[in-house]
C-alpha positions as CSV (number, residue, x, y, z in Angstrom):
1,M,15.3,5.3,12.1
2,W,15.7,3.4,15.0
3,F,14.1,0.6,17.1
4,V,13.6,1.2,21.0
5,P,12.3,-2.3,22.6
6,D,11.7,-0.7,25.8
7,E,7.9,0.4,27.2
8,Q,9.8,2.8,30.0
9,P,10.7,6.1,28.4
10,F,14.6,7.0,28.5
11,S,16.5,10.0,27.4
12,I,17.5,9.9,24.0
13,E,20.3,12.3,22.4
14,F,20.1,12.2,18.6
15,Y,23.3,13.5,16.8
16,L,23.8,14.1,13.3
17,Y,27.4,14.1,11.8
18,Q,28.6,15.2,8.1
19,Q,31.2,13.1,6.8
20,Q,33.9,15.5,5.5
21,V,37.8,14.8,4.2
22,S,39.0,16.2,7.7
23,G,36.6,14.1,9.6
24,E,33.1,14.4,10.9
25,Q,31.5,17.7,11.7
26,L,28.5,17.8,14.1
27,I,25.5,19.7,12.4
28,Y,22.4,18.7,14.6
29,Q,21.8,17.6,17.8
30,V,18.4,17.1,19.8
31,N,17.5,15.3,23.0
32,R,14.1,14.0,23.6
33,S,12.3,11.0,25.3
34,S,12.0,7.5,23.8
35,T,9.0,5.8,23.0
36,P,8.4,1.9,22.7
37,G,8.6,0.6,18.7
38,M,10.2,2.2,15.7
39,M,11.2,5.9,16.2
40,S,12.4,8.4,13.5
41,L,13.4,11.7,13.6
42,T,12.9,14.4,10.7
43,L,15.2,17.6,10.6
44,P,13.3,20.6,11.1
45,T,12.5,23.2,8.1
46,A,14.6,25.8,9.7
47,E,17.9,23.3,9.4
48,P,19.8,23.1,6.3
49,A,18.4,20.4,4.1
50,L,20.9,17.4,3.6
51,Q,22.9,17.4,0.4
52,V,22.8,14.8,-2.4
53,G,25.6,12.9,-3.0
54,Q,26.9,13.8,0.6
55,R,27.5,11.0,3.6
56,Y,26.2,11.4,6.9
57,R,26.3,9.5,10.4
58,W,23.3,9.5,12.8
59,Q,24.3,8.3,16.3
60,V,21.2,7.6,18.7
61,V,22.5,7.3,22.6
62,L,19.7,5.9,25.0
63,L,20.3,6.9,28.2
64,C,19.2,4.2,30.3
65,N,20.7,5.4,33.6
66,P,21.7,8.9,33.7
67,N,24.0,8.3,36.8
68,S,26.0,5.9,34.6
69,P,26.8,7.5,31.2
70,S,28.9,4.1,30.3
71,S,25.6,2.0,30.8
72,A,24.1,3.9,27.5
73,L,23.3,2.1,24.4
74,V,24.3,3.3,21.3
75,A,22.9,3.0,17.8
76,D,24.4,4.6,14.6
77,A,24.7,4.0,10.9
78,E,26.2,5.8,7.9
79,V,23.9,7.4,4.9
80,E,24.6,8.7,1.9
81,I,21.8,11.1,0.1
82,A,20.8,9.9,-3.1
83,R,19.1,11.3,-5.8
84,P,16.0,9.0,-7.0
85,S,16.5,7.5,-10.3
86,A,14.3,8.6,-13.4
87,E,13.4,4.9,-13.2
88,L,12.2,5.1,-9.6
89,E,10.4,8.4,-9.9
90,T,8.3,7.5,-12.9
91,A,7.4,4.1,-11.1
92,F,6.7,5.5,-7.8
93,A,4.3,8.3,-9.5
94,S,2.3,5.7,-11.0
95,T,1.8,3.6,-7.6
96,I,-0.5,4.7,-5.4
97,N,-0.8,2.1,-2.8
98,P,1.7,2.6,0.1
99,A,2.5,-1.3,0.6
100,A,3.6,-1.3,-3.1
101,R,5.2,2.0,-2.9
102,A,7.2,0.6,0.0
103,N,8.2,-2.6,-1.7
104,L,9.2,-0.1,-4.8
105,L,11.4,2.0,-2.4
106,A,12.8,-1.2,-1.1
107,E,13.7,-2.8,-4.6
108,F,15.8,0.4,-5.2
109,G,17.8,0.0,-2.0
110,L,15.9,2.6,-0.2
111,W,15.3,1.0,3.0
112,Y,14.4,4.0,5.3
113,D,12.2,5.4,3.0
114,A,10.3,2.2,2.6
115,I,10.2,1.6,6.1
116,A,8.8,5.0,6.6
117,V,5.8,4.7,4.3
118,A,5.1,1.1,5.2
119,D,2.2,0.4,7.8
120,P,3.5,-1.9,10.5
121,E,2.5,-5.4,9.1
122,E,4.5,-4.2,6.0
123,Q,7.5,-3.2,8.2
124,I,7.6,-6.5,9.5
125,N,7.9,-8.2,5.9
126,L,10.3,-5.4,4.8
127,L,12.5,-5.9,7.9
128,T,12.3,-9.9,7.3
129,N,13.6,-9.1,3.4
130,L,16.3,-7.0,4.4
131,S,17.2,-9.5,7.2
132,A,17.5,-12.3,4.5
133,I,19.7,-10.0,2.3
134,E,22.0,-9.0,5.1
135,A,22.2,-12.7,5.7
136,A,22.8,-13.7,2.1
137,N,25.8,-10.9,2.2
138,G,27.6,-12.4,5.2
139,S,26.3,-9.8,7.6
140,S,25.2,-12.1,10.4
141,N,25.2,-9.3,13.1
142,H,22.8,-7.1,11.1
143,S,20.4,-10.0,10.1
144,Q,20.7,-10.9,14.0
145,A,19.6,-7.3,14.9
146,I,17.1,-7.1,12.6
147,D,15.4,-10.6,13.5
148,R,15.4,-9.3,17.3
149,I,13.4,-6.0,16.2
150,I,10.7,-8.3,14.1
151,A,10.7,-10.7,16.9
152,S,10.0,-7.6,19.3
153,F,7.3,-6.2,16.6
154,Q,5.6,-9.7,17.0
155,S,5.5,-10.1,20.4
156,R,3.2,-6.8,20.7
């Protein structure tokens, strides 16, 4: 999941790498056009599933000017695929309300999943909470980036 602030569509290159002892291995790549706001990507069912316990890095390259590749904007993040705890699975199964489900996922640190199931208003609340957590952990760069996303959401 990533955020695109621009109304104008741009070409996007998405890359997924699997972390290995010998380095990273590209396991998936796709090109698409950007849309404003939160964007996400689900691997096609024909692709192998991501493995629990394995670390991956995704990278999104927004080609603002195809004639000037050095002007591209790049975002990436490392993720580890986690198996939900029995406690989370039990709580999730008994929670029907989408906002409560999103908050539950966030409480367990599953931010991508939380934002994916939240409606736009709840996404802002989740991002506000995440920004506060990042700031408290000394990650002011992350906190500032999240705050810019929130401001862009609110200006729409």
